[in-house]
C-alpha positions in Angstrom: 61.8 76.0 34.3 60.5 74.0 37.3 61.2 70.2 37.6 59.2 67.6 39.3 60.5 64.1 40.6 57.8 61.2 41.2 58.4 59.7 44.8 55.5 57.9 45.7 55.9 54.5 44.8 56.0 51.5 47.0 59.5 50.4 46.2 58.8 47.0 46.3 61.5 45.3 44.4 63.8 47.3 47.0 62.0 45.3 49.6 62.7 44.9 52.7 64.6 48.4 52.8 61.7 50.4 52.0 59.3 48.4 54.3 59.7 51.6 56.5 61.6 54.3 54.5 60.8 55.7 50.9 63.0 54.3 48.1 64.2 58.2 47.5 65.2 58.7 50.9 67.9 55.7 50.9 71.5 56.0 51.6 74.6 56.6 48.0 77.7 57.2 50.2 76.1 59.5 52.8 73.6 61.3 51.1 70.2 59.8 49.8 69.3 59.4 46.1 66.2 62.5 46.1 69.4 64.9 47.5 71.6 64.2 44.9 69.0 64.4 42.2 67.7 67.9 44.2 71.6 68.7 43.5 71.7 68.0 40.2 69.1 69.9 39.5 69.6 73.3 41.5 73.7 72.7 39.8 70.9 72.9 36.6 69.2 76.3 36.8 66.1 74.0 38.4 65.5 76.0 41.9 61.5 75.2 41.6 60.6 71.4 42.7 57.6 69.8 42.6 57.8 66.5 44.5 55.4 63.6 43.9 54.4 62.0 47.4 52.4 58.6 48.3 54.3 56.0 50.3 55.6 56.9 53.9 55.1 60.6 52.6 55.8 62.0 55.9 59.5 60.3 55.7 60.5 62.6 52.8 58.8 66.2 53.9 60.6 65.2 57.0 64.1 64.9 55.8 64.0 68.0 52.9 61.5 70.3 54.2 61.2 73.5 51.7 64.4 72.2 50.4 66.0 75.8 51.5 69.4 74.4 52.7 70.0 73.7 49.3 68.5 76.8 48.0 65.6 75.5 46.3 62.3 76.0 46.6 60.5 71.9 46.9 56.4 71.8 47.2 54.6 68.5 47.6 51.9 66.8 45.8 50.0 64.1 47.2 49.3 60.4 45.5 46.1 58.7 47.0 45.7 56.3 44.3 49.1 55.0 42.6 47.3 54.3 38.8 50.7 54.4 37.2 53.5 56.5 35.7 51.0 58.7 33.7 48.2 59.2 36.0 52.0 60.2 38.3 52.6 62.9 36.0 49.1 64.1 35.3 49.4 65.3 38.8 51.1 68.0 38.4 48.7 69.4 36.0 48.1 72.5 38.1 51.3 74.0 38.9 52.7 73.5 35.6 52.3 76.0 32.7 55.3 76.3 30.9 57.8 73.1 29.7 59.2 71.0 32.9 61.8 69.0 33.6 60.5 65.2 35.1 62.6 62.8 36.7 61.8 59.2 38.0 62.9 59.2 42.2 64.8 56.3 41.9 67.3 57.5 39.1 70.7 58.7 39.8 72.2 60.5 36.8 76.0 62.2 37.2 77.0 65.9 36.4 76.0 67.0 32.8 72.9 65.0 32.3 70.6 67.3 32.8 72.2 70.5 31.3 72.6 68.2 28.5 68.9 68.1 28.3 67.6 71.2 28.8 70.0 72.4 25.8 68.8 69.8 23.4 65.3 70.8 24.1 65.5 74.5 23.4 63.4 75.1 20.7 62.0 71.8 20.2 58.3 71.7 20.6 57.2 67.9 22.5 58.7 65.9 24.8 62.5 65.0 25.1 63.6 62.1 27.0 66.7 60.8 28.3 68.0 57.8 26.1 71.0 55.6 27.6 72.7 52.7 25.5 73.1 49.8 27.9 74.4 46.2 27.9 71.3 44.2 28.5 67.9 46.1 27.5 65.9 43.5 28.0 64.4 45.0 31.7 63.8 48.6 30.3 61.8 50.2 27.9 63.5 49.7 24.2 63.7 52.8 22.0 64.0 53.0 18.1 64.6 56.0 16.9 65.2 57.7 13.4 67.5 60.6 13.8 66.7 62.7 16.8 63.1 61.5 16.7 61.6 58.5 18.9 59.4 56.5 16.3 58.5 53.5 18.9 58.8 51.8 22.3 58.9 48.3 23.4 58.5 47.7 27.3 60.7 45.5 28.7 60.8 43.4 25.0 62.3 39.8 24.4 64.4 40.2 21.4 65.3 44.2 22.1 65.8 46.0 18.7 68.2 48.3 19.8 69.9 48.8 23.3 69.0 52.4 23.7 66.5 52.5 27.0 64.2 55.0 28.8 66.2 56.3 31.7 62.9 58.0 32.8 64.6 61.7 32.6 62.2 63.8 30.9 61.4 67.5 29.5 57.5 67.8 29.1 55.5 71.0 27.8 52.5 71.2 29.2 50.8 69.6 26.1 51.6 66.0 27.8 48.2 66.4 30.0 46.0 66.2 26.9 47.6 63.2 26.0 47.9 61.5 29.3 43.8 62.3 29.4 43.6 60.0 26.0 45.8 57.5 27.7 44.4 54.3 28.1 44.4 52.2 30.6 46.9 49.1 30.2 46.2 45.0 30.7 48.1 45.7 34.5 45.6 48.1 35.2 47.9 51.4 35.0 47.9 54.7 33.2 51.9 53.9 31.8 53.2 57.0 30.8 54.8 54.3 27.8 51.3 54.5 26.1 51.4 58.2 26.7 54.8 58.3 24.9 53.7 55.8 21.8 51.6 58.5 20.7 53.4 61.6 20.8 56.0 59.2 18.9 53.4 58.4 16.6 53.0 62.4 15.5 56.5 62.8 15.7 56.3 64.9 18.5 59.2 62.9 20.8 63.0 63.4 20.6 65.6 61.5 21.7 68.2 63.3 23.6 70.8 60.3 24.1 73.9 60.5 26.7 76.9 58.6 26.8 77.2 59.8 31.1 76.3 57.7 33.8 72.5 56.4 34.8 71.2 54.1 36.8 67.8 52.9 37.6 68.3 51.8 41.6 65.6 49.3 41.5 66.9 46.4 44.0 69.0 46.1 46.6 71.9 45.2 44.5 71.3 48.0 42.4 71.7 50.3 45.7 75.4 48.3 46.2 75.9 49.3 42.6 75.4 52.7 43.1 77.5 53.3 46.6 80.4 51.4 44.6 79.9 53.7 41.9 80.0 57.1 43.5 81.9 56.1 46.4 84.9 56.3 44.2 84.6 59.9 44.2 85.1 59.8 47.7 87.4 62.8 48.6 89.1 61.7 52.2 88.7 64.2 55.2 88.8 63.8 58.7 86.0 65.4 60.7 85.7 63.4 63.8 88.9 61.5 65.6 91.3 59.1 64.7 93.6 57.8 67.4 97.2 57.0 67.1 97.8 53.1 65.8 95.1 53.5 62.8 96.6 52.9 59.2 94.5 54.4 56.6 95.2 54.2 52.9 93.4 55.6 50.0 90.9 57.6 50.4 88.7 57.3 53.6 85.9 60.5 54.7 85.6 60.4 58.7 82.2 62.2 59.2 82.2 64.2 62.4 81.7 63.0 65.8 83.2 59.6 64.4 85.6 57.7 66.0 88.1 55.5 64.5 90.4 53.6 68.0 94.1 51.9 67.7 95.0 49.3 65.4 91.8 49.6 63.0 93.0 49.2 59.8 91.4 51.2 56.7 91.7 51.1 53.0 90.0 53.3 51.2 87.8 54.2 49.5 85.9 53.9 52.6 83.2 56.2 54.2 82.6 56.8 58.0 79.6 59.0 58.9 78.4 60.6 61.4 78.8 59.7 65.0 80.3 56.0 63.7 82.5 54.2 65.9 85.1 52.0 64.4 87.5 49.6 66.4 89.5 49.2 67.9 91.3 46.5 66.0 88.5 46.6 63.0 89.1 46.1 59.3 87.1 47.8 56.3 88.2 47.3 52.8 87.2 49.2 49.9 83.8 50.2 48.9 82.8 50.4 53.1 80.2 52.8 53.5 79.0 52.9 57.2 76.3 55.7 57.0 75.9 57.3 60.4 76.1 56.1 64.1 77.1 52.2 62.8 79.5 50.4 65.2 81.9 48.3 64.0 84.2 46.8 66.6 87.0 44.6 67.6 88.0 42.0 65.1 85.1 42.6 62.6 86.0 43.3 58.8 83.3 44.8 56.2 84.0 44.7 52.9 81.9 46.6 50.0 79.5 47.4 52.0 76.5 49.4 53.0 75.5 49.6 56.5 72.7 51.7 57.9 72.3 54.2 60.6 72.4 52.7 64.0 73.5 49.2 63.3 76.2 47.5 64.9 78.6 44.7 63.6 80.7 44.3 67.5 82.9 41.6 67.3 83.7 38.8 65.4 82.3 39.5 62.4 82.4 39.4 58.6 80.4 41.3 56.6 80.8 41.2 52.9 79.3 42.5 49.4 75.8 43.1 51.6 73.1 45.4 52.4 72.5 46.0 55.9 69.3 48.2 57.1 69.0 50.5 59.6 69.3 49.5 63.5 70.6 45.6 63.5 72.4 44.0 65.6 74.9 41.4 64.4 76.0 38.3 67.4 79.6 37.7 68.0 80.7 35.3 65.4 77.7 36.5 62.8 79.7 35.7 59.5 78.0 36.1 55.9 78.8 34.3 52.8 79.6 35.9 49.7 80.0 33.8 47.2 79.4 30.7 45.6 81.9 27.5 45.6 80.6 27.4 41.7 81.6 30.9 41.1 78.3 31.3 39.6 76.4 34.4 39.8 74.4 35.0 43.3 70.7 34.2 43.2 67.8 35.9 45.5 64.1 35.1 46.4 62.2 37.9 46.6 58.6 38.8 46.6 58.3 34.4 45.1 60.4 35.2 42.3 64.0 33.5 41.7 66.2 36.7 40.4 69.6 36.7 39.1 71.4 39.6 40.5 74.3 39.2 37.8 77.1 39.7 40.8 79.5 36.9 41.2 79.6 38.3 44.5 76.6 39.5 46.6 76.3 38.5 50.4 72.7 39.1 52.7 70.1 42.5 52.5 68.9 42.7 56.2 65.7 44.8 57.1 65.7 47.5 59.6 66.1 46.0 63.7 67.4 42.5 62.2 69.3 40.5 65.2 71.6 37.5 64.6 72.3 34.8 67.4 76.0 35.0 68.0 78.1 32.5 65.5 74.9 32.7 62.4 75.8 31.9 58.9 74.1 33.9 56.5 74.4 32.0 53.3 74.6 34.3 50.0 71.5 35.5 48.5 69.9 35.7 52.3 66.9 38.0 52.4 65.9 38.9 56.3 63.0 40.9 56.2 62.6 43.6 59.4 62.7 42.7 62.4 63.7 38.8 62.0 65.9 37.3 64.9 67.9 34.7 64.3 68.9 31.4 67.0 72.6 31.3 68.4 74.1 28.9 65.9 71.7 29.6 63.3 72.5 28.5 59.2 70.6 30.9 57.3 69.2 30.5 53.6 66.9 32.2 51.5 64.3 34.9 52.0 62.3 35.2 55.5 59.0 37.5 56.0 59.2 40.0 58.5 59.1 39.0 62.1 60.6 35.3 61.5 62.8 33.7 64.2 64.7 31.5 62.9 66.0 28.3 64.5 
């Protein structure tokens, strides 16, 4: 069986992290989302993988190559115009002659989901979709089923008729392409796979593979933080770099090749210290911390339950909690992140002009790549700084700032 991964989207809800990097390459405990998908496909016996590219396509090609390092064959298809999910799947018309597996490029599942789907689909003619029951389905495509068949799909309903949602994981037969050709343009001006699937459901050709295993859609920066929280619980401690005498470590702690942990540092696992990172002396890493690669956390700095991406520096007298820090950022001495409201309510953010509830009581900041803060900058809960933002010394920062902003 072949597989396709839909990785062409702009990732607008993940801004500013996707301004310079496609969403499928964002890291989850040191490994990009799309690499985790490839590994699971390989485990499920799928070795012929086709990836649909669009936004920053060269980044994905450079990162994945031909797939040899994972024992798979990767081929690429380029989508010049993004005209909806049905249009995206239709791009594979010339390479999928038999039933094929399809995954959205921002979906995370765990071992067993793909094998379950393949086993479920065997002997069925039509389309099989993985469904998952969630607590609040209003942000998803909600599915009504009768037995093993899908009968109706509701896109982001205010009053969901069920808690089963479309996970974005499918097995299609080549017949899907004829249905895509008949899919009408939606009010949003796109060809939606939801409309295609509704046609199949009306003919009894859409089957519901309900899973109880882990699944999540990584759409926003706080989703990315949650994904890291989930997967770091599976971390197995290992020391590949150097750890000086006088370092205290407890729980599962991974220290990658070339990484250095200096004396006086206190680490409470699970903590991931990636390749080439430098920690300490006298730093404090708390549970859930992920330092992706070449990150510096220096003296009297504390990082808690945060993702700090490649090349960023948290060098001295800093606090970062429940946050996502992009690549090549530099926090000036004394920069502190607030991660809890006084009223203990959930943290709200402004993203693309909309006020969104993160659903998290503790959430700090999101910094795009190359953000620099002046000394003693205070970053309030829910602050989002675009790529290349700079703050003055002593700045008190709240809200969302476009890339390149200078904040006094």
